[in-house]
N, C-alpha and C positions, 0 to 999 in steps of 0.2 A: 467596093468597101468591103464587100466582105469575107474576101479572101485577105486583105489585112487585118481584117478583126480576127483571124483565124493563127495565123501568125502569129500574131500580137500572143493570142491565149498560149499557142506551141511555146514561146519561149517564155514566158512568165513559166507555164509547168515547169521546161528543161532545169531553167537558172531552181526553182527550189527544188528539186529534186537532186541538182549540183550541192547547195547548200545541207541538205539535209541526211549527205552522204558524210560532206566534212567532217561534219561534227561525229561520228560513228568510231567509237575505237575499234584498230585492229587484231582479228582477233588473237586467241593465244598462243602462243606457239607452245611445242613441249621443248624442259626443258634438257640439256644437253650433258651425257652423264661426265662425272669428274675423272679424266684420267688418272690410271692407277699408279699411289706414286713409289718414286722407284729412287726414296733412299729409304722403306721400310727396313727394318732390322730384321734379319733374315739369321736361322737357327747356323750355329756352329757345330759345324763337323763337329762328329764326337771321337776322339783322340783313342790314336791307332795304338792298345795297348800290347802290349811285348807281352809274351806268353812266361810265365815265373817255371823254373826249373823245380822239380818232383822236392820233396825231402830228401838227403844223402839218408842211405842204411849203412848201419852200423860194416857187414861185409860185401862191400865197397869202400872202404877207409883205409887210412894207413895214417898213425902215428909215429914223432919222428922227433927229437931232441935236437931244437934247432938252436940253442946256443943259450945265454942263462946272465944272471946281478948274482954278487953276492959282497954281503958287506954288514956291520954290525949286528948279524947274528938273524941277520936277511937273508933270505934264499929266493930265485928267483927262477924257473925252466921256462923257456919260452915254446910248446910245442906244438910241433906241425902235423894238421890230419892234408893227408892226400887222398883227391878224388884218382880211385883204382879203374873204374866201372867204365861204360862206353859213351855214359852221358852223360851233360850236364848236369849237377842236383846242385843243391844249396844247403848252404847250414843257416839255421836263424838263434841269435840271441847265444845264452850259456849252452855250453856241455853239462852233464852227468856226469861227477869227477866223483869214484873211489878207488879206493888203497888195498892191497891184500900184502901179503908179507911172504916168507921167503917157501911157507909152506903151502903157502896159496889160502890163506884163511885171511875173511876180509878183518879188516882195523877200523872194528867201529865203535874203535873209546876216540876212532880224529872223525872229523863232524870235516862238510865239505860248504861254505861259503861263496854262495856267488855274487863279487862286486867288481865295478867299472875299474878304481884304483889298488894299487898297493904299492907299497913301501917306496919302489923304485920308478913309477913314471904313474901318470893322472893319462885315466881311460879315456874313456870314449862310450856312449850312451848304448846300447843293443841295437845292433838292425841286423840284416841278412847280407849274406856272402855267399854271392853264384861261381861254380865249380866248375869250368871246364874239366875235359879228361885230362887227366895227370896234373891237376892244378893243385896250389894249397892253400888251406885256410890256419889260421892260428889261434892258440888262447894263449895263455898266461897261469900257471900256477906256479904260486906262492907262500912261505910259509917258515920259519924259525925253527932255528936250531941250538936254542937258549931254555933249557925244560924250567916249566913255571914253576919255580919252589915253594910262589905264597899257594898256591892250592898241593902242594904237594908231592910231583913230581918230579922225581931225579932221575929218572932213566926215562928217553923218549919211545916212541911209537917206531920201529924200526919198519920204511916198507919196500916192497924190492919189483912191484908192480905198479904201474895204474890204467884202472880201468875208465874205458869214456865211452858213456852212452851220447850220440846224437840226438838233437831235441826231436822227440817223436816216434823214439826208436825206442826198440826191449832189447838189440844186442849191443853189446858193449864192444869193444874193441881195445889191446891191449899193448901196451907197452913197458919193455922190461927198464928199470929206474929203482934207484935204491938212494937211499936218503930216508934222517930222520924227521919227523913232523910233531914237533913239538907242539908243549900249548893247546893240547887238542885240539887244535883244527888248521886248513890249508884255505888258502882263496884262489876262485878262477876268476878268471876275468868272463868277456863275448869274447864270443868269434871277430875277428878282424881279416881284413883283404890280404896284410904285410904283415912279417916277420918282425920290422919297428917302426914307426911313425917318420916319415917321409922317402920308404923308402920303397922300392920298385916289387912290386910280388913275383915269385917263388916261382917259377912256372913248374 
């Protein structure tokens, strides 16, 4: 009888312990770290910048008359600028141009206007032209041959030489070019890579 009582008591204790454990919450678990996003934006690589050729200097350049136009009292000469140096160089924007007479005196009565357009062609915005050794760039020189009588001009100044100084330099290059510049001005276009639009560059 006593053994039955002991067994009954133990059974009650075991059942009570099982019931108490069933109500307990499981121990908290550590949160799993989030996986890194695979579609995160990555920084773009820096562009591969090409080196820019140094500006051309006067002593390494040669001028030439490469054509032109004439009509209705207007004239245009296409001036070639050739790189005689051993390294590439660049011409950016407009040349500085002045004129001399046959005695080598500056024609101070003729001013130079920098303008992309002329009577003969529509120009383009100033840009940079890179010249390999022996390659050429071009610019236009435009003027009129009709005296400006409204300003009292009877005889137009006569030029014998064109002096061109590249941008950023102080050494001019000379080209023998005889013409009369009426109206007190000439027009100079920016540098371009071809003599005429649509034509292949001259080597």
